[in-house]
N, C-alpha and C positions, 0 to 999 in steps of 0.2 A: 718801670716793670722789668726791662731788660737788665738794668744794673742789679736789681735784686735777684734776678735769676742767675746771672753770671757770677754773682758773689756767693751763690749757694744758700741764700737765705730763704728763697721760696722755690717751688716747683709747680709745673702745670701738667695737666694730662687728664685722661678719662679715668676716674676712680671708681665709677659704678660699673657693674657687670654689663657686658654687651648683650642686648636683648633681641637682636635680629636673628633671622633664620640662618641656620648653619650653611656655610658656603656662599651666602648672599653677600654682595659687596656692601661694605659699611660706608655710610655717608658721613663725612667729617662735619659738613655744615649742619647736619641734624643731630650731632652728638652733643651730649651734655658734658662739658669740660669743667674742671675745677682748678682752683689755685689754692695752695696751702703752704704752710711753713714746711720747709724740707725736713725738719726734725720730726714733724708730725706725720710724714708720709707713710711710715709703716702702720699707723693706726687705721688707715683707710684702704690699704692694699689687701686684696684677697689673692687666692691662688688661681691663676688662669686655668680654664678647662683644658685638660690634656688632649682632648680630641677636637679642639677647635680647628675648623678648616680655614685656611688662608689662601689667598690668591697666589699665583706663581711668583709675581714680583715681591709681594709681601713676605712670602716664605724665604726667598733668597736674601732679602734684607735682614730678616730675623736671624737666619743662620750665620751671616757674617758678623752681626752684633754679638751673637752667642759665642762665636769662636774667637773674635778679636777684641771684644769689649767696645767701649765708646769710640765712635769714629766721626770724623768730620765728613761733610757732605761729599767733597771731592774724593776722599779715600773710599767712602762707601760706594760711590759710582765705579771706581776702579776695581775694587775687589768683587763687586757683584757682576762686573762685566755686562752691565746693562746701559741702555741709553738713559740720560738724565731724567727724561720724562717718565720712564718706567720706574726708576728709583723713587721719584716723587710719588707715583701712584702707590708703590709699596709702603712708603712712609706714611702716607695719608691713611691707608687701611690700618696699619699698625697703631697709629694714634687713635683712630676711631674705635678700635677694639681694645684700647687701654693697655697696649703692650710697650710703647716707647714714648719718650719725650726728648726734649733738646735742652741744651744749656741755656739758650736764650728764648725769650718769648717771640722774637722775630720769626723763628721757624714756623710757629703756628700761623702768624699773619700771612706768611708766604704761601703756605699750603691752602689757605682759604681763597686765594686768588687763582682763577683758572690759568693754566700754563700759557695759552695763546695770548691772553690779556696781559700777563706779566711780561712776556717776550716783547710785545708791542710797546709796553711802557718802558722796558729796559732800553730798547732801540731808540725811542724818542728821547729819553733822558741822556743817553750816551752822545747823541748829536749835540746836546746842550752842554756836555761836559760834566754831568752830574750822575750820581748813582741812585738806584732804587732805595727808598728808606727801609725796605724789608726784602730779604731774599733768603733762600735756603743756605747760601754760602755764608751768610752772616749769623747763622743760628748757633754757631759753635758746634759742639759734639752732639751726636744723637746717641742715646743710650737706652737700654732696656730697664723697665721698672723692676726693682727687686721684688721677690715674692714676699708678701706680707704674711700676717697670721692666716692660717687656713680657716676659711669661712664656709666653703662649699664642699670641700673634699676631705674634710677632717676637722676634728674639734680640738681647740687649744685646751691646755690645762685650765682648771677652774680659777686658779690664782691669776694666770695670764688674762683670762677672760674678764675677771673683775677689774684688774688694772686697766685693761683696754676700755671698758665701759666708763670707768672713773675719768680717764683722760678725755674721752669724748664729751662727757657731761661737763667738765671744766671748760672745754673749748666752746661749747654751746652757751654756757653761762657767761663767759667772757664776751661773747659776740652780742648777746641780747640782754643780759642782765637778769631777765625773767624768762623762764621757759615753761611751756605746757604742751600737752599732747598735740593740739592742732598746729602749733608752731613747729614742733620737731618733725611731724609727719611730712612737711614740705622739704626737709633736708634729705636729699637722695643718699647721702653717705652715712646718715645716722642709723644706729641700730634700732630694732623695734622698740616702741615706747614701753611695752611691758617689761623688757629687759632693763631699759634705762631707769624706769620708775623704781625698781628695787635699789639701784645704786643711789638715786637721788634721796630716797628715804634714809638710806644708810648715812649719807653725807649730812642730812639734816640732823640725825641723831648725834653725829659727832660735832655739831655746831658749826659746820663749814658753810652752810647755807640755811635759808629760812623757807618754811612752807607757809602758805596762806592764800589770800585772795587779793592779787595785786592788779589784775587787768579785768575790768568789768566786761560783761557780755561773753565771757569764755567759761565753759563748764569744765569740770575736772580739776585735778590737783595742779597747783602752780608752785614753782620754786624760784627763789631769787637769791642773788648774792647779797650779803649783809650791807655792803656799801652802795648797792643799787636802791635800797629802800628809801634812804633820805633824799635821793635824787627824785624818786617818784613823788614823794610827799611835797618836795619843793616845787615841782612842776605843777602838781595839782593845786597847790596854794597860789601859785603865780597866775594860773589860768582862772581860778575861781571855781566854785562848785555850782554848775548849772542848776542842780536840784535845789540849791539854796538861793537861787536868784543871782548868783555871781555872774560877772561878765568875763568872757574869755579874752585874754590879752592878745595882741597882734604881735607876731614874731617876724622880724626882718622887714622886707619891703611889702607891706600890707599883709603879711602873713602867708604869702604865696610861695610855694616851692614846686619846681618842676623836676621830675625824675624820669629816667628811661624805664619803660615797663620791664626791661631785662635786668634792672638793678636788683640786687638781693634785698634791698629795702622795700621792694614792691610786696607789701604784706596785705594788699587789698583782699578782703574776704577772709583774712586770717585774724587780724587784730582789729579790723574795722567791719562794720556791718555792710551789707550790700553785696554786689557781684564781685567775682574774682576777675581781675584784668589779666589777660593772657600775657606771658612773658615774651613778647615780641620786641626785638631791638628797634623796630621801626616806629613803635608806639611810645607816646609820652603821657605821663600822668600828672595832672595839676592837683596839688594839695593846697588847702587853705587851713592853716593852724592844725596840720596833721590829718585833716579829713580829705579823702579824695573826692574831687568835685567834677572833674572832666577828664576825658581821654582824647588825645590827638593821634590819629593814625598816619600822619604824614601829609594828609590832604584835607581832612575834615575834622571838626571839633565836635565831640559827642559829650553832651552833658549827662552826668549821672542823675538818675530820676529824681532823687529827693531834693536837689538844689537847683533844678533846671529853672524854675520860675523865679527864684530869688536872684539869679544872675543872668536874666534874659534880656537885659538892655542891650541894644545893638552895638553901641559904642564900647560897652564893657566886654561883650563877646569878642569883638574885633581886637581889642587891646590884649585880652588874655590869649587869643589864638596866636597873635604875633609873638607873645612871650614864650609859647610852647614850641615854636619852630626850632628845629635843630640847626646848629652851626657846626660845620665840620672843617677842620684845618685842611688847606689845599693839599698837603702832602699825604693826607689820609683818605682823600676822596677815592683813590684807586682801590684802597682796601675795602671801603664800605660799598663801593659800586655806585652806579648811576641811579637817579630817580629818588634819592633819599634827601628830603629837605632838612 
């Protein structure tokens, strides 16, 4: 991730508008941050509110970045004439409000660890002759997001708006292969479906994508890339048609896959029936042949209602619970915190 950031291929930051109260401190840990190709960054950036209130530290950091351009952490501390802890607070607020980012992903990792805890870890590692795997000093330069197309305080020209919507439509199609309203609505950076739908119909008329019914159990119009349709048919044929008495094949190790609930592939309640599993990084979801069957919250295993009786054998439950436990590299335990299994 850091290599991709430093090479300029990807960028990270808060791309959705800040929704907190004016003047209230923004919580970085509760912010929705995004990672995108750097070349696509202008597609998702809007114009920040001119009357947005910032804390004293954040305002000073912002002014230095506006006057001097991208700065390393040490230079930022010197020019702001603030203690490092205050500069850190200012950076955290600016990141949470979608105003700044850094060359490296390491900067975000460092901001998510409390200062006191990071200082203790740094002191302990220095005694052993090793450095922290993430720190503000290793983040490269901190820089302001460029202003993208005006979305809140002015309207772009119709041709620019159309190009913008087409670019977003292609990004979503490349990500999922098939898109529909319920799927797009979970994308925080996506435009309203009513606007995207006009563009999708236009692309269908030009033969760049196909309209039809590709995902069962979903209402409304669906659109797919032409090369995605053969893949869907091959998958359907390999699994067999349950309605025709076919038998679903098993994929991988008994067809079981475990994903973090915070993974973008957590589409429970979107492309699958049943409840929506909240996107908490502490939770894990167990899938069997693409169907979510259980959720592990770090301590307990909760079976989803429809398959609870089928998989209720004690030895099976114990084996699957063990499979769903998280394993974290020792060097990342400080980043994730204590008490996460």
